[in-house]
N, CA, C and O atoms as CSV, one atom per row, in Angstrom:
chain,resi,resn,atom,element,x,y,z
A,1,MET,N,N,115.089,215.685,69.589
A,1,MET,CA,C,114.576,215.928,68.332
A,1,MET,C,C,115.548,215.450,67.223
A,1,MET,O,O,115.073,214.923,66.218
A,2,PHE,N,N,116.933,215.613,67.363
A,2,PHE,CA,C,117.827,215.153,66.451
A,2,PHE,C,C,117.816,213.664,66.635
A,2,PHE,O,O,117.968,213.039,65.586
A,3,GLN,N,N,117.696,213.072,67.543
A,3,GLN,CA,C,117.634,211.337,67.657
A,3,GLN,C,C,116.456,210.884,66.893
A,3,GLN,O,O,116.598,209.858,66.227
A,4,ILE,N,N,115.289,211.500,66.883
A,4,ILE,CA,C,114.252,211.045,66.232
A,4,ILE,C,C,114.304,211.111,64.717
A,4,ILE,O,O,113.844,210.248,63.970
A,5,LEU,N,N,114.992,212.371,64.297
A,5,LEU,CA,C,115.324,212.481,62.791
A,5,LEU,C,C,116.376,211.361,62.172
A,5,LEU,O,O,116.259,210.702,61.138
A,6,TYR,N,N,117.438,211.365,63.144
A,6,TYR,CA,C,118.488,210.239,62.780
A,6,TYR,C,C,117.771,208.835,62.488
A,6,TYR,O,O,117.927,208.132,61.489
A,7,GLN,N,N,116.994,208.606,63.536
A,7,GLN,CA,C,116.312,207.174,63.453
A,7,GLN,C,C,115.615,207.075,62.154
A,7,GLN,O,O,115.846,206.141,61.385
A,8,ILE,N,N,114.795,207.985,61.897
A,8,ILE,CA,C,113.773,207.856,60.800
A,8,ILE,C,C,114.750,207.821,59.503
A,8,ILE,O,O,114.552,206.902,58.708
A,9,PHE,N,N,115.734,208.699,59.241
A,9,PHE,CA,C,116.509,208.874,57.957
A,9,PHE,C,C,117.716,207.688,57.898
A,9,PHE,O,O,118.012,207.153,56.830
A,10,PHE,N,N,118.222,207.424,58.878
A,10,PHE,CA,C,119.600,206.622,58.850
A,10,PHE,C,C,119.423,205.310,59.446
A,10,PHE,O,O,120.428,204.606,59.533
A,11,ARG,N,N,118.150,204.797,59.932
A,11,ARG,CA,C,117.966,203.447,60.398
A,11,ARG,C,C,118.041,202.509,59.098
A,11,ARG,O,O,117.554,202.798,58.005
A,12,LYS,N,N,118.785,201.256,59.435
A,12,LYS,CA,C,119.069,200.352,58.386
A,12,LYS,C,C,117.892,199.408,58.579
A,12,LYS,O,O,117.359,199.108,59.647
A,13,THR,N,N,117.589,199.004,57.389
A,13,THR,CA,C,116.470,197.950,57.285
A,13,THR,C,C,117.258,196.644,57.248
A,13,THR,O,O,118.486,196.650,57.152
A,14,ASN,N,N,116.589,195.601,57.320
A,14,ASN,CA,C,117.199,194.181,57.386
A,14,ASN,C,C,117.822,193.917,55.855
A,14,ASN,O,O,118.557,192.936,55.746
A,15,SER,N,N,117.612,194.607,54.850
A,15,SER,CA,C,118.169,194.353,53.551
A,15,SER,C,C,119.506,195.156,53.524
A,15,SER,O,O,120.334,194.857,52.663
A,16,GLN,N,N,119.782,196.195,54.446
A,16,GLN,CA,C,120.684,196.946,54.395
A,16,GLN,C,C,121.759,196.614,55.217
A,16,GLN,O,O,122.835,197.197,55.089
A,17,GLU,N,N,121.565,195.637,56.147
A,17,GLU,CA,C,122.532,195.390,57.230
A,17,GLU,C,C,123.718,194.992,56.614
A,17,GLU,O,O,123.704,194.305,55.592
A,18,TYR,N,N,124.899,195.425,57.236
A,18,TYR,CA,C,126.247,194.996,56.990
A,18,TYR,C,C,126.688,193.596,57.238
A,18,TYR,O,O,126.758,193.165,58.389
A,19,VAL,N,N,127.004,192.831,56.142
A,19,VAL,CA,C,127.494,191.477,56.231
A,19,VAL,C,C,129.101,191.571,56.375
A,19,VAL,O,O,129.797,192.242,55.614
A,20,ASP,N,N,129.588,190.817,57.442
A,20,ASP,CA,C,131.001,190.776,57.752
A,20,ASP,C,C,131.440,189.568,57.008
A,20,ASP,O,O,131.142,188.451,57.430
A,21,HIS,N,N,132.209,189.750,55.802
A,21,HIS,CA,C,132.881,188.466,55.124
A,21,HIS,C,C,134.023,188.152,55.864
A,21,HIS,O,O,134.498,187.037,55.645
A,22,SER,N,N,134.620,188.911,56.743
A,22,SER,CA,C,135.736,188.555,57.421
A,22,SER,C,C,135.539,187.434,58.614
A,22,SER,O,O,136.505,186.947,59.202
A,23,LYS,N,N,134.344,187.128,58.863
A,23,LYS,CA,C,134.067,186.221,59.888
A,23,LYS,C,C,133.255,185.110,59.215
A,23,LYS,O,O,132.585,185.330,58.207
A,24,LYS,N,N,133.349,183.700,59.906
A,24,LYS,CA,C,132.498,182.554,59.422
A,24,LYS,C,C,132.180,182.075,60.768
A,24,LYS,O,O,132.682,182.530,61.796
A,25,SER,N,N,131.060,180.849,60.690
A,25,SER,CA,C,130.743,180.178,61.696
A,25,SER,C,C,131.484,179.042,61.753
A,25,SER,O,O,131.758,178.459,60.704
A,26,CYS,N,N,131.889,178.590,62.897
A,26,CYS,CA,C,132.549,177.183,63.069
A,26,CYS,C,C,131.650,176.203,62.524
A,26,CYS,O,O,130.484,176.276,62.912
A,27,ARG,N,N,131.957,175.290,61.692
A,27,ARG,CA,C,131.130,174.143,61.310
A,27,ARG,C,C,130.793,173.064,62.379
A,27,ARG,O,O,129.928,172.210,62.187
A,28,THR,N,N,131.535,173.156,63.524
A,28,THR,CA,C,131.293,172.259,64.667
A,28,THR,C,C,130.437,172.758,65.696
A,28,THR,O,O,129.351,172.278,66.022
A,29,CYS,N,N,131.135,173.988,66.293
A,29,CYS,CA,C,130.362,174.697,67.458
A,29,CYS,C,C,129.472,175.847,67.204
A,29,CYS,O,O,128.692,176.345,68.015
A,30,GLY,N,N,129.690,176.228,65.920
A,30,GLY,CA,C,128.891,177.274,65.567
A,30,GLY,C,C,129.272,178.901,65.974
A,30,GLY,O,O,128.586,179.864,65.633
A,31,LYS,N,N,130.268,178.956,66.613
A,31,LYS,CA,C,130.798,180.322,67.171
A,31,LYS,C,C,131.470,181.099,65.936
A,31,LYS,O,O,132.084,180.501,65.052
A,32,LYS,N,N,131.321,182.261,65.958
A,32,LYS,CA,C,131.946,183.282,64.976
A,32,LYS,C,C,133.551,183.189,64.976
A,32,LYS,O,O,134.234,183.455,65.965
A,33,ILE,N,N,133.960,182.856,63.981
A,33,ILE,CA,C,135.534,183.018,64.167
A,33,ILE,C,C,135.954,183.640,62.722
A,33,ILE,O,O,135.165,183.712,61.780
A,34,LYS,N,N,137.356,184.095,62.679
A,34,LYS,CA,C,137.766,184.674,61.598
A,34,LYS,C,C,137.940,183.785,60.402
A,34,LYS,O,O,138.370,182.639,60.538
A,35,ALA,N,N,137.590,184.322,59.147
A,35,ALA,CA,C,137.349,183.545,57.995
A,35,ALA,C,C,138.649,182.655,57.636
A,35,ALA,O,O,138.562,181.501,57.218
A,36,GLU,N,N,139.797,183.299,57.840
A,36,GLU,CA,C,141.119,182.747,57.616
A,36,GLU,C,C,141.518,181.665,58.633
A,36,GLU,O,O,142.581,181.080,58.431
A,37,PHE,N,N,140.925,181.405,59.488
A,37,PHE,CA,C,141.375,180.391,60.590
A,37,PHE,C,C,141.158,178.956,60.027
A,37,PHE,O,O,140.129,178.631,59.434
A,38,SER,N,N,142.124,178.188,60.239
A,38,SER,CA,C,141.970,176.908,59.578
A,38,SER,C,C,141.409,175.843,60.816
A,38,SER,O,O,140.886,174.747,60.615
A,39,PHE,N,N,141.650,176.434,62.046
A,39,PHE,CA,C,141.019,175.635,63.185
A,39,PHE,C,C,140.397,176.468,63.971
A,39,PHE,O,O,140.904,177.574,64.155
A,40,CYS,N,N,139.123,176.108,64.628
A,40,CYS,CA,C,138.407,176.879,65.594
A,40,CYS,C,C,139.087,177.041,66.973
A,40,CYS,O,O,139.475,176.100,67.664
A,41,PRO,N,N,139.183,178.327,67.280
A,41,PRO,CA,C,140.015,178.610,68.686
A,41,PRO,C,C,139.110,178.274,69.882
A,41,PRO,O,O,139.571,178.371,71.020
A,42,TYR,N,N,137.847,177.884,69.676
A,42,TYR,CA,C,137.019,177.571,70.801
A,42,TYR,C,C,136.913,176.115,71.027
A,42,TYR,O,O,137.111,175.700,72.168
A,43,CYS,N,N,136.592,175.202,69.973
A,43,CYS,CA,C,136.608,173.835,70.019
A,43,CYS,C,C,137.579,173.058,69.353
A,43,CYS,O,O,137.512,171.833,69.453
A,44,GLY,N,N,138.632,173.682,68.571
A,44,GLY,CA,C,139.620,173.236,67.896
A,44,GLY,C,C,139.335,172.287,66.654
A,44,GLY,O,O,140.172,171.479,66.250
A,45,SER,N,N,138.186,172.440,66.133
A,45,SER,CA,C,137.670,171.552,64.947
A,45,SER,C,C,138.357,172.253,63.862
A,45,SER,O,O,138.452,173.477,63.780
A,46,LYS,N,N,138.858,171.351,62.987
A,46,LYS,CA,C,139.422,171.903,61.508
A,46,LYS,C,C,138.410,172.451,60.870
A,46,LYS,O,O,137.266,172.006,60.970
A,47,GLN,N,N,138.747,173.550,60.092
A,47,GLN,CA,C,137.823,174.154,59.282
A,47,GLN,C,C,138.099,173.955,57.742
A,47,GLN,O,O,139.229,174.041,57.263
A,48,ASP,N,N,136.995,173.691,57.032
A,48,ASP,CA,C,137.358,173.751,55.560
A,48,ASP,C,C,137.699,174.877,54.985
A,48,ASP,O,O,137.535,175.944,55.576
A,49,LYS,N,N,138.146,174.821,53.935
A,49,LYS,CA,C,138.534,176.083,53.054
A,49,LYS,C,C,137.133,176.685,52.594
A,49,LYS,O,O,136.209,175.996,52.161
A,50,GLN,N,N,137.107,178.049,52.746
A,50,GLN,CA,C,135.849,178.741,52.420
A,50,GLN,C,C,135.861,179.341,50.967
A,50,GLN,O,O,136.603,180.275,50.665
A,51,THR,N,N,135.078,178.803,50.176
A,51,THR,CA,C,135.043,179.338,48.773
A,51,THR,C,C,134.192,180.678,48.670
A,51,THR,O,O,133.396,181.052,49.532
A,52,HIS,N,N,134.458,181.292,47.573
A,52,HIS,CA,C,133.663,182.483,47.268
A,52,HIS,C,C,132.019,182.261,47.332
A,52,HIS,O,O,131.213,183.068,47.795
A,53,ASN,N,N,131.765,181.141,46.830
A,53,ASN,CA,C,130.282,180.832,46.786
A,53,ASN,C,C,129.670,180.675,48.137
A,53,ASN,O,O,128.467,180.841,48.339
A,54,ASP,N,N,130.607,180.323,49.132
A,54,ASP,CA,C,130.093,179.965,50.535
A,54,ASP,C,C,129.887,181.418,51.207
A,54,ASP,O,O,128.900,181.662,51.901
A,55,LYS,N,N,130.877,182.340,50.949
A,55,LYS,CA,C,130.612,183.719,51.551
A,55,LYS,C,C,129.301,184.385,51.087
A,55,LYS,O,O,128.756,185.216,51.813
A,56,GLU,N,N,128.760,184.019,49.835
A,56,GLU,CA,C,127.668,184.768,49.344
A,56,GLU,C,C,126.325,184.223,50.071
A,56,GLU,O,O,125.312,184.918,50.154
A,57,LYS,N,N,126.417,182.950,50.573
A,57,LYS,CA,C,125.192,182.353,51.227
A,57,LYS,C,C,124.939,183.140,52.508
A,57,LYS,O,O,123.987,182.849,53.233
């Protein structure tokens, strides 16, 4: 019973999902990496500096 009530009242909708601004996608391979990384640890591609406007997209 508790699980049903929890799902009804606390379920997140798509508009409420948490957006993690500490991560970004690599511009070359697309894997999630930390926003402050200058190079992708997976493919080694150099990453551009991310501006505040890029994070909002």
